[in-house]
C-alpha positions as CSV (number, residue, x, y, z in Angstrom):
1,X,37.2,12.7,2.6
2,X,40.1,14.8,4.0
3,X,41.8,14.8,0.6
4,X,38.7,16.1,-1.1
5,X,38.6,19.0,1.4
6,X,42.3,19.8,0.8
7,X,41.8,19.8,-3.0
8,X,38.8,22.1,-2.7
9,X,40.7,24.5,-0.4
10,X,43.6,24.5,-2.8
11,X,41.3,25.2,-5.7
12,X,39.7,28.1,-3.9
13,X,43.0,29.5,-2.9
14,X,44.4,29.1,-6.4
15,X,41.5,30.9,-8.1
16,X,41.3,33.6,-5.5
17,X,37.7,32.8,-4.7
18,X,36.6,33.9,-1.3
19,X,33.2,34.0,0.3
20,X,31.7,37.4,0.5
21,X,31.5,38.9,4.0
22,X,28.1,40.5,4.7
23,X,29.4,42.1,7.9
24,X,32.2,43.9,6.0
25,X,29.6,44.7,3.3
26,X,27.4,46.4,5.9
27,X,30.3,48.7,6.8
28,X,31.1,49.5,3.2
29,X,27.3,49.9,2.4
30,X,27.2,52.5,5.3
31,X,30.1,54.4,3.7
32,X,29.2,54.3,0.0
33,X,25.4,53.5,-0.3
34,X,23.5,54.5,2.8
35,X,23.0,58.2,2.1
36,X,21.0,57.4,-1.0
37,X,19.7,53.9,-0.4
38,X,18.9,54.3,3.3
39,X,20.0,52.1,6.2
40,X,17.5,49.4,5.5
41,X,17.7,49.5,1.7
42,X,14.7,51.7,1.1
43,X,15.4,54.8,-0.9
44,X,16.1,58.1,0.8
45,X,13.1,60.1,-0.5
46,X,14.9,63.5,-0.1
47,X,17.8,62.4,-2.2
48,X,15.5,60.8,-4.8
49,X,13.4,64.1,-5.0
50,X,16.5,66.3,-5.2
51,X,18.1,64.2,-8.0
52,X,14.7,63.6,-9.7
53,X,15.2,59.9,-9.8
54,X,13.5,56.8,-8.6
55,X,15.8,54.9,-6.3
56,X,14.9,51.2,-6.1
57,X,14.1,49.5,-2.8
58,X,17.1,47.1,-2.5
59,X,14.7,44.6,-0.8
60,X,12.4,44.5,-3.8
61,X,12.1,41.3,-5.9
62,X,13.5,43.2,-8.9
63,X,16.8,44.0,-7.1
64,X,17.0,40.7,-5.2
65,X,16.4,38.8,-8.4
66,X,19.5,40.3,-10.1
67,X,22.7,38.3,-10.2
68,X,25.5,39.1,-7.9
69,X,27.7,40.1,-10.8
70,X,25.1,42.5,-12.2
71,X,24.8,44.1,-8.7
72,X,28.6,44.4,-8.4
73,X,28.7,46.0,-11.9
74,X,26.2,48.6,-10.8
75,X,28.1,49.3,-7.6
76,X,31.5,49.8,-9.4
77,X,30.3,51.3,-12.7
78,X,27.2,53.3,-11.6
79,X,23.9,53.4,-13.3
80,X,21.9,56.4,-14.5
81,X,22.6,59.3,-12.1
82,X,24.4,56.9,-9.7
83,X,28.1,57.7,-9.9
84,X,30.6,54.8,-10.3
85,X,32.2,53.8,-7.0
86,X,35.6,52.6,-7.9
87,X,36.7,52.9,-4.3
88,X,34.1,50.3,-3.5
89,X,35.3,47.9,-6.2
90,X,37.2,45.8,-3.7
91,X,34.1,45.8,-1.4
92,X,31.5,45.2,-4.1
93,X,31.1,41.5,-3.4
94,X,30.7,42.2,0.3
95,X,28.2,45.0,-0.3
96,X,26.2,42.5,-2.5
97,X,26.3,39.9,0.3
98,X,25.0,42.6,2.7
99,X,22.2,43.6,0.2
100,X,21.2,39.9,0.1
101,X,20.5,40.1,3.9
102,X,18.0,42.9,3.4
103,X,15.3,40.6,2.0
C-alpha cells in the first residue's frame, strides 16, 4: 500500500499537479474579483449598472456547472467587459476553488 502512495506522490510531483487552495483563493478573490462580484459571489449592482452589464451570481447553477478550466480561462482571459487578469493567472485555480465554496 505504501508503494502505491509513493508512486502517486511522485506522479503528482512530476506533473506539477497540486490541489487548489480555497483559502488562498479567497484572498486572491478579494484582491481581483470582489469589487465587481461581491464578497459572497453576488454581483455588485452599482458596478453592473455603471458598466451596463449583467454580472452573473457566482453561486448560480450556470456558473457552478462550468468546468474548472473554463472558469480559469475566464479569470485569466476576461470575458465581455471583464478585463483579463494575467496577474491572477497563478492564482486562478485557487480562485476557482474558492468560487466552488460559494454554492
